[in-house]
C-alpha positions, 0 to 999 in steps of 0.5 A: 654490065657495069653499075653506074649508080652510087651507094647511100654511103657514098651519097652521105659521104659527099654530103658531109665532105661538102658541108665541112667547108661552110661549117668551118667558116660559118658555125663559129662566126655565126654561133659564138657572138650570140651563143657564146660558150653554148655554141656547141650545144646549139649545134647539138640542138640542130639534130631534129631540124637536120633529120626532119629536113633530110627525111622530107627531102628524101621522101620527096625525092624517092627513087627518081630524084627530087627534080623528077619528083617535083615536076611529077607532083606539080606538073611541068610548068609549076614544077619547072618554076620551083626547079628554077628557084633551086637552080638560081640558088644553086648557081649562087652557092657555087659562085660563093663557094668558088670565091671562098675557096680562092680566098682560103687558098690565098690566105693559106700561103705565105707568099703573095698570090692572085685571088683570080688565079686560085679562083679560076683554078678551083673552077677548072677542077670543079668543071673537070669533076662535073663533066665526069661520072658521078661514080668516079666523083663519089669514090673521090669523095670518100677519099676527100672525107677521109683526109678531112676527118683525119686532118680535123681529128688531128687538130682537134685532138692536139688542141683538146689537151689544152682545152679547159672545161670551165670555158664550156660549163656551166650553162645557166638558164639565162644563156638558154635563149641565145643558144636556142636562137642560134639553132636556126643559124646552125641548121642553115649552115648545114643546109648547104647539103640540100642539093644532095636529094637531086642525086637520089635517082642515081642511088642504087639501093633505094628499095631497101629500108635503111632508116638506121643508115640515115640516122647514123650519118645524120646524127653522127655528122651533127655530133662531130660538128658539135664536138669541134665547136666544143674544142674551139670554145674550150681552147680559145674561150668564147670571147677570143674565138668570137673575135677571130675570123677563122677560129678553127684554122686558128687552132692549127696555128698553135698545134704541133709535135716537137721535132715532128711538125710545126705551123701546119695551119697552111696545110690544114687550110689548103686541105680544106679545098677538098671540101670546097671541091666536093660541094662545088661538084655536088652543086654541078651534078645537082644542076645537071639533074634539074636541067634534065627536066627543063632542057632538051637532051642535046643541051645537057652536056653543056650544063656543067660548062654554063654553070661553072662559067657563070659561077666563075664570072660571078665569083670574080665580080664578088672580088670587087664587090667585097660582099661575099662574107656578109652574104655568106653569114646573113643570106645563105643560112636563111635561104638554106632553111627556106629551100631545105626545110620550109619549101619541102614541108609545103611540097610534102603536104601538097603530096599528101593532099593529092594522094588523099584526093586521088584515093577518095576519087577512086573510092567514089568511083567504085561506089558509083559502079 
C-alpha cells in the first residue's frame, strides 16, 4: 500500500519555497524606509516571533491538522466561524498572489504582453497542482526550493564581492528604535506561511519528537532571509535600495560573468514564479482541508475550482483597482500577524483552560465516588 503522506522536511520545504515570493517583494520595501541599514537585523530579530508562531500553530494542529483541531476545540459552529475567517483570508492571499505573479512575469519580459494572460496562466497551473495529490506537489516543491536557492545564492554571491560592510555598520543606539519597530513588519511577511499547519494531518512522522528539525528549518530560513537583506543593503546602500520597488531583482541586473552570461534579471524574475506557484498551491490545499470540516464530502472535489476561479476573478478586478501593492504592504503583514500569532495564542490559551477544567472535573468525580 502506497504512503500518501508527506514528510516534515517536505512540509518545511513548501513553507520556505512559498515564502520566498513575498519575502523578495515585501521585506526590502517594508524594512528599508524605516530600518535603513538595520533591515537585516530586523529580520534576525523576527526569529523569536516566527518560532513562537510555528510552535503555537503546530501545537494546535497536532496530528489531525489545524482545521480539525479548531472545530474539535471550539465546536462545530464557533470553530466553523474561525475557519471561515481563515478561508476568507486564504482566498484574499491567493487573489493577491496570482496578481503579483502576473505582474512579475509581465515585468520580466522585454516585449509587450498581457497581464490578464499571465494571470490566467498562473491560475491554471495552480488549479492543476491543487487538483492533484499533495505528495506529488511536495516532491515538486523540493525541486522548486532547490532552484530558488541556487538562483538566489548565485545572485547574492556575485553581489557580495561588490558589497561594502560600512553600509551595514555601525548600528548606533538611536537606530535601534526603527529596527525594533520593523520586526513586526518582517514577521508579518513571513506570516504568509501560516496556512501550512492546515496540512499537518497529511504529515506522516507526527509521533516523533523532532523539535530540532523545526528549529533548524525555522532559524535557517530566517537567517538566510536576513543574509539576503544584508547583501542588498551592502551592495546598493540603504537609501538607493529604499527607492527601488524591487531591490532584490535589481541585484540581478548588475551581476554577470564576462563571457558566460549577462543581464539575467528576466530569468531570475521568471524563476520566482516557482515561489508564487508553491504559495498558491499551498493555499488551495489548505482551503480544501478547511472545507472538509464545513462542506459535504461530495462537494470537496469542486473546492479547488471554486477557490482558483474566485481568486482569478478577484485578481482581474485588482488590475483595474490598482490597489494590490498598497494592500500587500499595509494590510497583509498586519492580518498575517493577527491570524498567525494572536489568534493561535488565544486558541492555545483556551485549549489549556479546557484541559484544566476537564482534569479538575474528573478529579472531583473521583472524590465524590
